[in-house]
C-alpha positions as CSV (number, residue, x, y, z in Angstrom):
1,M,105.7,-127.2,-86.5
2,K,109.4,-127.4,-87.3
3,K,111.6,-127.0,-84.3
4,I,114.2,-124.3,-84.7
5,T,117.8,-125.3,-84.1
6,Y,120.0,-123.1,-81.9
7,K,122.2,-122.3,-84.8
8,E,119.2,-120.9,-86.7
9,K,118.8,-118.3,-83.9
10,I,122.2,-116.7,-84.6
11,V,121.7,-113.7,-86.9
12,A,124.6,-111.9,-88.5
13,P,124.4,-108.1,-87.8
14,N,123.9,-107.3,-91.5
15,N,120.7,-109.5,-91.4
16,I,119.2,-107.7,-88.4
17,P,117.3,-105.1,-90.4
18,H,115.4,-107.9,-92.3
19,L,114.7,-109.8,-89.1
20,I,113.3,-106.6,-87.5
21,E,111.2,-105.9,-90.6
22,C,109.7,-109.4,-90.4
23,L,109.0,-109.2,-86.6
24,R,107.3,-105.8,-87.0
25,A,105.2,-107.1,-89.9
26,E,104.0,-109.9,-87.4
27,K,103.3,-107.2,-84.8
28,K,105.8,-108.7,-82.4
29,R,107.0,-106.7,-79.3
30,V,110.8,-106.9,-79.3
31,A,113.0,-106.9,-76.2
32,T,116.8,-106.5,-76.4
33,I,119.6,-107.1,-73.9
34,N,123.3,-106.8,-74.6
35,G,126.6,-107.7,-72.9
36,S,129.6,-109.9,-73.2
37,F,128.0,-112.8,-71.3
38,D,131.5,-114.3,-70.9
39,L,131.4,-117.4,-68.6
40,L,127.6,-117.8,-68.7
41,H,126.3,-118.2,-65.2
42,A,123.2,-118.1,-63.0
43,G,123.2,-114.3,-62.8
44,H,123.1,-114.1,-66.6
45,L,120.3,-116.7,-66.7
46,Y,118.3,-114.6,-64.2
47,I,118.5,-111.3,-66.2
48,L,117.9,-113.1,-69.5
49,S,114.8,-114.8,-68.2
50,K,113.5,-111.4,-66.9
51,A,114.3,-109.9,-70.3
52,A,112.3,-112.6,-72.1
53,E,109.3,-111.8,-70.0
54,M,109.2,-108.3,-71.3
55,A,108.2,-108.9,-74.9
56,D,107.2,-111.5,-77.6
57,V,110.8,-111.8,-78.9
58,L,114.1,-111.5,-77.1
59,I,117.2,-110.5,-79.1
60,V,120.5,-110.8,-77.3
61,A,123.4,-108.8,-78.6
62,L,126.9,-109.9,-77.7
63,N,130.0,-107.8,-77.7
64,S,132.5,-109.2,-80.1
65,D,135.9,-110.5,-78.8
66,A,137.6,-107.3,-80.0
67,S,135.2,-105.0,-78.3
68,I,135.5,-106.9,-75.0
69,K,139.3,-106.6,-75.2
70,L,138.8,-102.8,-75.6
71,Y,136.4,-102.2,-72.7
72,K,137.2,-105.0,-70.2
73,S,140.7,-106.3,-70.6
74,P,143.2,-107.6,-73.2
75,T,142.9,-111.0,-71.4
76,R,139.2,-111.3,-72.0
77,P,136.9,-112.8,-73.2
78,I,137.5,-116.2,-71.7
79,I,135.0,-117.8,-74.1
80,P,135.3,-116.8,-77.8
81,L,132.4,-115.2,-79.6
82,T,131.5,-118.3,-81.6
83,Y,130.9,-120.4,-78.5
84,R,129.2,-117.5,-76.6
85,L,126.8,-117.2,-79.5
86,E,126.1,-120.9,-79.5
87,M,125.5,-121.1,-75.7
88,M,123.2,-118.1,-75.8
89,A,121.2,-119.4,-78.7
90,A,120.8,-122.8,-76.9
91,L,118.7,-121.1,-74.2
92,G,115.0,-121.7,-74.8
93,F,113.9,-118.2,-73.8
94,V,116.3,-116.5,-76.2
95,D,114.8,-116.1,-79.6
96,F,117.7,-114.5,-81.6
97,V,121.4,-113.7,-80.9
98,T,123.6,-111.3,-82.8
99,W,126.8,-109.4,-82.1
100,F,128.4,-106.0,-82.4
101,D,132.0,-104.8,-82.8
102,E,131.7,-101.4,-81.1
103,T,132.2,-101.1,-77.3
104,D,128.5,-100.2,-77.0
105,P,125.4,-101.4,-78.7
106,I,124.0,-97.9,-79.6
107,N,124.2,-98.4,-83.4
108,L,122.5,-101.8,-83.2
109,L,119.8,-100.4,-81.0
110,K,119.1,-97.6,-83.5
111,I,118.5,-100.3,-86.1
112,I,116.4,-102.6,-83.9
113,K,114.4,-99.9,-82.1
114,P,113.3,-102.3,-79.3
115,D,110.1,-101.9,-77.5
116,V,112.0,-102.7,-74.3
117,H,115.7,-102.8,-73.6
118,V,116.8,-104.6,-70.5
119,N,119.8,-103.7,-68.5
120,G,121.3,-104.5,-65.1
121,G,120.1,-102.2,-62.4
122,E,123.7,-101.3,-61.5
123,Y,123.9,-99.3,-64.8
124,G,120.9,-97.1,-63.8
125,S,118.3,-95.3,-65.9
126,N,121.0,-93.0,-67.5
127,C,123.0,-95.9,-68.9
128,I,124.7,-95.5,-72.3
129,E,121.8,-97.3,-74.1
130,A,119.0,-95.1,-72.6
131,Q,119.0,-92.3,-75.2
132,A,119.0,-94.6,-78.2
133,V,116.2,-96.7,-76.8
134,A,114.1,-93.7,-76.0
135,E,114.7,-92.1,-79.5
136,G,113.5,-95.4,-81.0
137,G,110.3,-95.2,-79.0
138,G,111.2,-97.9,-76.5
139,I,111.5,-98.1,-72.7
140,L,114.3,-99.2,-70.5
141,H,113.7,-101.9,-68.0
142,L,116.3,-102.4,-65.2
143,V,116.8,-105.7,-63.4
144,D,118.6,-105.9,-60.1
145,R,121.8,-108.0,-60.0
146,I,122.1,-111.0,-57.7
147,D,125.0,-110.3,-55.4
148,G,128.1,-112.4,-55.9
149,L,127.1,-113.5,-59.4
150,S,129.2,-111.5,-61.9
151,T,131.8,-112.9,-64.2
152,T,134.4,-110.7,-62.5
153,E,133.5,-111.9,-59.0
154,I,133.5,-115.5,-60.2
155,L,137.0,-115.1,-61.7
156,E,138.2,-113.6,-58.4
157,K,136.8,-116.7,-56.5
158,I,138.6,-119.0,-59.0
159,K,141.9,-117.1,-58.4
160,C,141.5,-117.6,-54.6
161,V,141.0,-121.4,-54.8
162,S,143.7,-122.1,-57.4
């Protein structure tokens, strides 16, 4: 069996429909999760590992640099998309990684129609993704955040020690 390289896990948004068609033909259950995943940390690894447990295949959708600048801050992201894609794809429990330019993943979720979409518990069951996931026949699974492990909190700690 050929070992897949991390770069082969990176799927351009325009190739997502074909990927989904292939996965559905193989009767695979698909889980999705989205976010900026800037400054990858243990909190990210926790929610990603929980997401991977929810289905046969985990697709991670990253906000593009432009979308992060719009919804977080003009000074973010800290790590450019190219490197965030590579780091995410290097994780063994992540099957595929893609990205989206909008500030939310709704259009992408309408294409993927995941069986399960995973989100942080802090966003709640009425998160912006909930309706698109339900309309596609999927369910929302919330994972509680580990206190003190968010990129924003980590950046604040760095400011305090520098």
